[in-house]
N, C-alpha and C positions, 0 to 999 in steps of 0.2 A: 504493500500500500504506500502511496505517495503521501507521507505525513503532512508535508507543507501544504499540499493541495487540499487535503482533508480539513486542516485547520482553517485555511482561507475560505473554503466553501461554508464551513460552519459559522464563521464570523459574518460572512456576507449575507447568507440566506436565513440565518436565525435572527428573526426580528426581536426576540426577547432579550438578546444580549446587546451590549454597547450603550452608549449614552446618546442623548438627543443632540449633543453639541456637534457631532460630525455629520448628522443627517442633512441639514441645510447645505453644508459645504459639499457633501457628496452629490446631492441633487443638482447643485449649481454646476459641478464638474461634469456630470452626465449630460446636463442640459447644454453645456458648452460643446461637448462632443457631438450631440445630436444636431444642434443648430448648425455647427460648422460643417458637418458632413452633408446635411441637407442642402446648404448653400453651395457646397462644392459640386454635388450631383447636378443641381439645377444649372449652375454656371457652365459646366462642361456640356450638358445637353443643349443649352441655349446657344452657346458659341459654336459648337459643332453643327447644330441645325442651321444657324444663321449663315455660316460659311458654306454649307452644302446648298442652301437655297439660292444664295447670291451666285455661287459658282455655276449652278445649273442654269440660271437665267442668262449669264454671260455666254456660257457654252451653247445654250439654245439659239442665241442669235449669231454665234460665230463659229461653232463646232470646236472640237478639241485641237485639231491641227488644220492649217491651211497651207496650200501650195499655190503660189501666184507668180506673176512675171517679176523677175528681179528688178526690172527697170521701171516698175510702177511707182509713182510718187505716193506720198502718204495722203491719199484722198480717195474718194469713192468714184472718181473719174479715172479709170485704170487702163493700162495697156493690155491687149489681148494675149492669150497664150493657148496652145493646143496640147491635148493629152492623148497620146496614142492608146488604143484599146488594150494593148499588151501591158503598158505601164499601169493603167487603172486596174487591170486584173491582178497584177503583182501586188499592188497596194492593198487591194481587197482581200488578198489571201494571207496578209500578215496576221500574226497572232494578236488578239485583242481588237482588231479593226472590225467594227460593226457595219458601218455604212460609208460609202464614198459617193459624193454628189457634186455636180458642176454648179457653179453660181456665177452671176454677173451683177455688178452694181452700177447705178447711174443716178446722180442727183437730179432733182426736178422740183417743180413748184405746183402744188395743188391749188386750183382757183375755183371757188364757188361764188355764188351771187353776193355773199356778204363777207367772206373770209378768204384768206390765202395762207399757205403754210409751206415752207421749204421741207422737203423730205428726201429720202433715198429709196429708190426702187431697188429691191433685191430680187433679181430674177433667178428662179429655180426651175428645174425640170422634173420629169417624171421619176427621177431617181432620188428626189429629196425626201428626207425623213421628217414627217409632220408631227411626230409624237409630242414634241415640246409645245407646239402651237395648239394641238388638239387638247392638251391638258389645260391650257390657259384660254380656251375658246369660251366666250360668254354668249355669243349669238351667231346664228347662221352655221356655215360649214367651211372647211378649208377648200380652196380651189383644187380641182382635179386637172393636173397638167397632162398634155399629150405630146408625144414625140414629133408627130408630123403636122401639127396644126397649132395655131396661136390662140391662147385662151385669154379673154379680156377680164375674167374674174380675178379679184385681188383680195387679200386679207389685210385689214388695217387695225390699228389699236383703238381701244375705247377712248384714249386721250385725244387722238386725232378725230375720231368720229364725233365726240362731244364738241370739240372746237369748231369743226367744219359743219356741224349739224347734219351728219350723214348717218344713215341706218342701213341695215342689210337690204340689198336690192336696189339701192340708189346708184345713179351714175354720176361721175365727176370727171373733170378735165384736168390733165396734168401737162404742164409746159416744160419742155427741155431746152435749155439755152445752149446752142452750139452755133456752127456756122450759119445755119438757118434755124430759127426757132421752130421746133416741132411740137405737135400736140397729140396726145393719146387720150382716148376715152376709156375709162375703166368702170367696172361694176363691182360693188361691194358684195362679196359672197359670204363674208364672215367678219366678226369683230373679236379681237383677243384683248386680254389685259394681263400683263405680268407685274404691274406696279413698279416696273423699272423705267422710270420716266425718261432717263437718258436715251434709251433705245426705243421705248414706245412712241415717243414723239418724232422718231426719225424714220423707222423702217416700214415700208409697205411691201408685202410679199406678192410678187407677180410672176408672170411667165417669163422665162429667160429669153424666149424668142423676141420679146419686145426690145430688150436691151441690145440684143445682137443686131436687130434691124436698125435701131436708132444709131448705133455706132458703125453701121455698115460692115459688120463682122460676118464671117461664114458661120454655118451651123455647128462647126466643131471648135470655134473660138469662144473663149469665156474669160472671166476675171480670174478664176482659179478653181481648185478642188477643195471641198470641205470633207474632213475625215472625222468621224465619230468613233470612239472606242468604248469598250465595255467596263473599263476600270481606270478611274482617274489617277490612281497611284502608279499606273504604268505609262503615264503621259510621256515622260522624258525618254524612256526606253523605246516606245513606239515611234516617237519623233525621230530618234536616231536611226531606227530601221527605215523610216520613210526617206530620211536624208540620204541613207546609203543607196537607196534605189534611184533617187533623183539627182544626187550630187554629180556635178560635171556632165550633166545631160542637157540637151537643148531640143526645143521643138523644131518643126519643119521650117520655121522662119528665123531660127537662130536665137530665140528667146530662152534665157536661162531660168531654171526652176528655183523658186525661193520658198523654203520650208520654214514655217513659224508655228509655235504652239500658242494656245490661247493666252498663256501667261505673258508671252512676248508681245502679243497683239494688244492686250489690255493690262499693262504692267501696273498702272495706278490703282486699279481695282484690286488686283491680287496682292499688291503691297499693303493696301489698306486691310485686307482680310488677314494677312500675316501678322499685322500689329495686334489683332484680337488675341492671338496666342499669348502675348505678353500680359494682357489683361487677366487672362485665366491663371497664369502662373502667379501673378500678384495676389489674386483672390485665394488661390490654394495655399500659398505661403502664409498669408495673414490668418486664414481660418485655422490652419494647423497650429500656428503659433498661439493663437488665442485659446483653442481647445487644449493644447498641451500645457499651457501655464495654469489653466483652470484645474487640470488633473494634478499638476504639481502641488498646488495649494491644498487640494482635497487629500492627496496622499500624505502630505505633511501633517495635516490635522488628524488623519487616521492613525499615524504612527505615534503622535503625541498622546492621543486618546488611549492607545493601547500600551502605554509605557509600563503599566503595572503587569500586563501579560508578558511583555518582552522581558521584564526583569525576572519573572517566574521561570520563563523558558531558559534564560541564560543560567539561572541558579541550578537548574537540573541538567545542565551540560549542553544545551543547544548552541550551535555555532552561529556567528553573525550571518554567514552566508545562508544558512537554513532559514533564519528568521526573515531575512530580506526576501527570500523566495515566497514566503507567506504573503507579504504585502505586494509583491509583484503579481502573484496570482490574483489577489484581490483587485489590483489595478486592472488586470485583464478582464475580470468580470465587469467592472464599472465601464471600461472602454467598450466592451462587447455590447452591454445593455444600451449605452448611448448610441452606438452605431446602429443597432436594430431600429431604434426610434428615428434616428436620422435617415435611414434608408426608407422607412415607411413614409415619413413626411416628404422627402425629396422625390421618391418614385410616384407618390400620389399626386404631387403637384405636376410632375412631368406628364402623367397620364391624363389628368384633367385638362391641362393646357394643350396637349397634342390633339385630343379628340373634341374639345369644346371651345378652344381658343378664347379663353376668358380675358387674357391680357392682350390688348391691341396696341398697334404702333401707328405712327403717322407714316403712311406709305410714301409720301413725297420726300421724307427725310431718310427713312430706313429701307426703302424699296420693298418693304413687306407690310402686310396689313395686320398680321398677328405675330406674336413672339413665337419663333419656330422652335421645335423640339426634335432632336434626333438622338435616340437612345442607343448607345453602343455598349454591348454587353462586356466587351473586353476592357473598355475604358472604366466601366463601373467596377469590374472585378479588381483591376489594377488600383483604382482609387481606394477601395475598401481595404485591400491588403496593405497599401502604403500607409493609410491613416492608422491602421491597427499597429503595424510594426513601429512606425515613428512614435506614436503615443506611448507604447510600452517601453521603447528605448529611452524616452524622456523621463520615465519613472525610475530608471536605474540610479541616477545621481541622488535624488532625495532619499532613496532606500538606504544609502550609506549612513543616514542619521541613526540607524539602529546601533551602529558600533559605538556611538557616543553615549548611549544610555547605560548608566551604572546600575547593576542589579540591586545593590543594597538600598540605593535611594529610590529607584523606580518602584520597588515593591510597596513602599509606603506612599507612593504617589497617588493622589486623588484628583 
C-alpha cells in the first residue's frame, strides 16, 4: 500500500477532519485553477476558430496556390498565360491537390440608375470549385459555366447588391475602361455574403469567356491557375512540388510561370493572424501563473494547518520526503478537482457558442458575425496535461517547508 497516498486521500476526502481555516483558501485555489483552465480552453478554441474562419475566407477567394504570368504587374489587369493539358494533369495528380481551375480577372465599373461601384470581374470556368460560395450563398444559385458557350449569369455579394439595389434576377451594366470603353450586361443569378468586406465589395464571379473576349485572348489564355489542397498544413510542401513542375518552364508565347501561395498573395492578413498566437501565449502564461500562485498559497496554508500531524509523523520516524509526498498528492487532488470544473465550464461555453452563437461580433471590424469556435481534441489534451504537470511542479518548492517544522514544537501547535 502507498502510505503517503492513503494519508493524503484520507485528509482530502474526510470532511470531518481538518479545520475551517484552510477550506476558504483551498476553495479559492481550486476556483483559480478552474477559472484559469476554462479561460485557456475558450481562448484557444476562439483563436483557432477565428484563424480557421478568416483563412478559409481568404482561400475561398484566392485558393491555396496560384500560378500566373511572371510579368504580370500587381493589379487585376494581368498578362495572359497558357497551361498545356499535360502540365495541368501533372499538377492535378500531386498529393494533397484537390482541384485545379483556370481564372481571369479584369477591373470594371458597375453602373445602375442611381449608383456606381468599381469592382473586379473574376472569370471562372466549368472546372471551378463552388463549394466556398455555395456555403456562403444567401439567395439564388451559383452560375453554371459551360465550356463552349458564354454565360451572362454572375454571382455578387450582398454588400454590392445592397449598395446597387440589385436582387436575384436583375440585370446590370458593367463598363470596362480600355482602348475603347466596352460594356457587358450581366444577370444576377445569386447573392453571397462572407462578411469579409475587403473582398465582398470587390469580386463579382462571372464566366471566364467574358474576360478572354474583352482582352482579346484565345480560349486557352487566362490570368492563371488556382490550386486547392486538402490540408493547409501541407501548403508549403505542395507549393514546392508545384514549383518543381513549373520552374524554368515557359508557355507557347515565352511567358514564365510564377508560383505563389496564399500567404505570399495576402501577407498582411496572414501576418495579422500570426500575431493572434502571441495573444494566446500571453493568456496561457498569465492564467497558469495566477492559478499556480493560488495553489501555492493554498498548499502553504494546508501545511501550516497540519503542522501538528507533521510533527507526529516525524516523531514516529517519517522522513521529510515521505511527508512532502503526502501534500503533493493532496495538491494533485485539488488541481484535478479544479481542472474537472474548469473543463466543464470551458467545454460548455464552447458548445453553446458553437451551436447557438450567443456572443456576436461587428462583422465590419472582425469579418465574422459571431465568435467562432473550433475545438481541437489534441490541443485540449495537451493543455490539460500541461496545466496539471506545471501546477504540480509548482507545488514542489513550498512542500520543502515540511523540513523546517520541528516535531517537539509542532506537536503542541494549535
